[in-house]
Backbone bond lengths (Angstrom), bond angles and torsions (degrees), N, CA, C in turn:
res aa  C-N    CA-C-N  psi(-1)  N-CA   C-N-CA  omega(-1)  CA-C   N-CA-C  phi
1 X - - - 1.452 - - 1.519 108.81 -
2 X 1.314 117.95 117.25 1.461 119.41 176.79 1.525 112.07 -73.71
3 X 1.307 115.21 143.38 1.460 122.90 177.33 1.519 106.15 -127.71
4 X 1.316 116.52 119.98 1.461 121.41 177.11 1.519 107.30 -100.99
5 X 1.330 116.79 119.88 1.456 122.04 179.94 1.527 108.13 -102.82
6 X 1.314 115.99 127.32 1.462 121.30 177.22 1.523 107.56 -96.95
7 X 1.316 115.65 122.37 1.463 121.02 -179.46 1.526 108.05 -113.83
8 X 1.323 116.21 113.05 1.455 120.55 -179.98 1.510 111.54 115.31
9 X 1.297 115.73 126.73 1.464 122.59 -175.40 1.523 113.07 -58.62
10 X 1.320 117.96 -38.34 1.461 120.44 -174.05 1.526 112.50 -68.92
11 X 1.328 117.88 -11.96 1.462 119.52 -178.92 1.525 112.96 -97.42
12 X 1.333 118.81 3.91 1.459 121.25 -176.19 1.521 113.58 -65.17
13 X 1.307 117.57 -25.39 1.453 120.48 -177.86 1.519 114.12 -72.22
14 X 1.313 118.56 1.10 1.464 120.90 -175.12 1.529 113.25 -102.59
15 X 1.318 118.75 12.32 1.473 121.47 -178.85 1.528 111.74 -57.39
16 X 1.324 117.73 -45.87 1.468 120.52 -179.56 1.524 111.12 -64.53
17 X 1.328 116.30 -39.90 1.466 119.95 179.08 1.531 110.91 -65.92
18 X 1.325 117.21 -39.45 1.466 121.01 177.11 1.527 109.57 -60.73
19 X 1.321 117.10 -48.46 1.462 121.49 179.52 1.526 111.30 -57.84
20 X 1.309 117.03 -44.24 1.464 121.62 -179.73 1.521 111.31 -61.90
21 X 1.328 117.16 -46.11 1.469 121.61 -178.82 1.521 110.94 -65.29
22 X 1.322 117.16 -46.28 1.464 120.64 -175.99 1.532 111.09 -68.64
23 X 1.316 118.21 -42.63 1.467 119.28 179.38 1.531 111.53 -68.45
24 X 1.331 117.63 -29.99 1.465 120.64 175.63 1.524 111.70 -64.66
25 X 1.325 117.03 -21.19 1.464 121.73 177.76 1.531 111.98 -86.12
26 X 1.331 116.59 1.34 1.453 120.13 176.66 1.509 115.55 99.59
27 X 1.336 117.46 4.07 1.465 120.49 176.81 1.517 108.25 -83.45
28 X 1.320 117.10 126.37 1.460 120.98 178.97 1.526 109.76 -62.28
29 X 1.304 116.12 141.74 1.468 120.75 -178.86 1.522 112.37 -59.58
30 X 1.333 117.18 -24.87 1.463 120.28 179.93 1.524 112.50 -93.11
31 X 1.334 117.64 -4.22 1.468 120.93 -178.98 1.520 113.70 -96.58
32 X 1.299 118.25 -9.22 1.462 121.35 179.92 1.513 110.33 -122.96
33 X 1.317 116.09 160.39 1.463 120.59 177.92 1.522 110.15 -134.50
34 X 1.319 114.77 157.52 1.467 122.36 173.69 1.522 106.43 -117.24
35 X 1.317 116.37 128.96 1.457 121.86 -179.25 1.526 108.85 -115.21
36 X 1.345 116.40 133.80 1.458 120.12 175.84 1.514 109.78 -159.61
37 X 1.300 115.16 163.22 1.455 122.06 172.82 1.514 107.04 -130.29
38 X 1.311 116.79 126.81 1.465 119.73 -178.12 1.518 112.44 -63.05
39 X 1.316 117.91 -19.79 1.461 120.79 -179.06 1.523 113.55 -89.42
40 X 1.335 117.44 -6.71 1.460 120.31 -177.64 1.524 110.66 -73.42
41 X 1.308 116.38 127.87 1.458 122.34 176.09 1.523 107.47 -120.50
42 X 1.317 116.89 138.50 1.456 120.93 178.01 1.521 107.64 -128.65
43 X 1.330 116.16 117.34 1.466 121.51 -179.34 1.516 109.48 -126.26
44 X 1.323 115.48 156.70 1.461 118.26 177.95 1.531 109.76 -79.45
45 X 1.328 116.53 174.28 1.460 121.16 -174.99 1.522 113.43 -92.55
46 X 1.326 117.64 8.55 1.458 120.06 177.81 1.529 109.52 -69.81
47 X 1.303 116.62 168.22 1.463 119.83 -179.88 1.529 111.48 -66.42
48 X 1.330 117.55 -21.41 1.467 121.25 179.27 1.523 112.29 -85.36
49 X 1.323 117.28 -17.85 1.467 122.94 -178.74 1.529 112.22 50.11
50 X 1.335 114.89 58.74 1.461 120.58 178.38 1.525 110.42 -65.25
51 X 1.322 115.62 148.83 1.452 121.56 175.60 1.529 108.10 -59.74
52 X 1.313 117.99 135.17 1.455 121.51 -175.90 1.532 111.36 -141.11
53 X 1.333 117.51 64.37 1.464 119.61 -177.64 1.527 112.08 -70.30
54 X 1.320 116.42 155.81 1.458 121.77 174.88 1.516 109.45 -156.32
55 X 1.319 115.97 171.43 1.457 122.25 179.39 1.519 109.74 -116.77
56 X 1.315 115.90 153.60 1.459 122.28 171.67 1.524 107.13 -123.05
57 X 1.316 116.90 128.20 1.457 121.21 174.35 1.525 106.31 -103.87
58 X 1.331 116.21 118.76 1.466 122.37 177.60 1.522 108.68 -112.08
59 X 1.323 116.37 134.13 1.456 120.08 179.66 1.521 109.26 -163.95
60 X 1.333 116.94 157.90 1.462 120.00 174.23 1.526 110.90 -87.31
61 X 1.311 116.72 -14.27 1.463 122.43 179.55 1.531 108.45 -101.76
62 X 1.328 116.57 104.50 1.461 121.28 -175.63 1.512 114.07 -61.01
63 X 1.337 117.57 -40.47 1.465 120.28 179.89 1.522 111.12 -64.90
64 X 1.324 116.24 -43.07 1.464 119.77 178.75 1.529 110.53 -65.53
65 X 1.333 117.11 -41.23 1.466 120.62 178.99 1.520 111.11 -59.83
66 X 1.333 117.01 -44.76 1.461 120.39 179.03 1.527 111.33 -64.34
67 X 1.332 116.36 -40.94 1.463 120.85 179.64 1.535 110.28 -61.99
68 X 1.320 116.13 -45.23 1.463 120.77 178.89 1.522 110.56 -65.22
69 X 1.328 116.99 -45.91 1.471 121.29 -178.31 1.525 111.54 -60.45
70 X 1.315 116.89 -44.59 1.464 120.15 179.83 1.526 111.45 -65.00
71 X 1.334 116.87 -38.50 1.472 120.13 178.97 1.525 110.99 -67.71
72 X 1.330 117.38 -41.10 1.464 120.64 178.34 1.525 111.05 -66.96
73 X 1.322 116.22 -41.54 1.467 121.24 178.78 1.530 110.67 -60.23
74 X 1.319 116.43 -46.10 1.464 120.62 -178.72 1.524 111.55 -73.04
75 X 1.328 116.94 -42.30 1.464 120.45 -175.23 1.512 114.68 -74.54
76 X 1.340 116.60 -29.97 1.466 120.41 -176.14 1.527 113.20 -111.73
77 X 1.320 116.67 -7.82 1.468 122.20 -176.61 1.528 110.64 51.13
78 X 1.343 115.20 55.22 1.455 121.76 -179.50 1.521 108.51 -135.25
79 X 1.325 116.81 150.85 1.456 120.69 176.56 1.525 109.91 -64.52
80 X 1.324 116.51 140.94 1.456 121.04 -179.35 1.525 108.90 -135.88
81 X 1.318 115.60 129.93 1.462 123.29 176.66 1.527 107.11 -105.67
82 X 1.333 117.66 146.91 1.458 121.84 178.63 1.521 109.25 -116.89
83 X 1.329 116.06 131.18 1.459 122.26 174.68 1.521 107.58 -122.13
84 X 1.322 116.28 122.97 1.456 120.54 177.19 1.526 107.50 -95.72
85 X 1.320 115.54 120.78 1.457 121.20 -178.99 1.526 109.20 -87.01
86 X 1.301 115.89 143.36 1.465 120.10 178.95 1.517 110.64 -72.00
87 X 1.313 117.83 -41.38 1.456 123.13 -179.95 1.520 110.38 -149.61
88 X 1.323 114.59 157.96 1.459 121.87 171.58 1.519 106.38 -142.96
89 X 1.320 116.75 126.55 1.449 121.62 -178.85 1.527 108.96 -113.24
90 X 1.338 117.84 105.90 1.463 120.31 -177.87 1.526 111.64 -72.80
91 X 1.316 115.14 154.75 1.459 119.77 177.00 1.522 109.42 -65.79
92 X 1.299 115.99 152.50 1.469 121.09 -177.17 1.523 112.51 -94.26
93 X 1.335 116.92 -21.47 1.459 120.58 -176.12 1.510 112.52 -75.83
94 X 1.306 115.17 173.99 1.469 120.79 175.83 1.512 108.53 -95.07
95 X 1.309 114.97 150.81 1.465 118.02 179.02 1.495 111.43 -123.74
């Protein structure tokens, strides 16, 4: 299950665009999630502390993570980090 993490408040407006890009790659809309916190701020270390939002793609499937990351990077022109998870254990209950 891919998880797209939005880091930085100024990038919150791209949730719909992320969903569109990821589902166009064949990921079911119910199989992926977007994680963010409205209070998260990401700035660079310069004296001006410019806004510096980026995305993190987390997945147990490295090829899929890279495919998603490259599509998000190209489609949104934003920095993207990839984290390959060793395991993911989904909940067993119904939601």
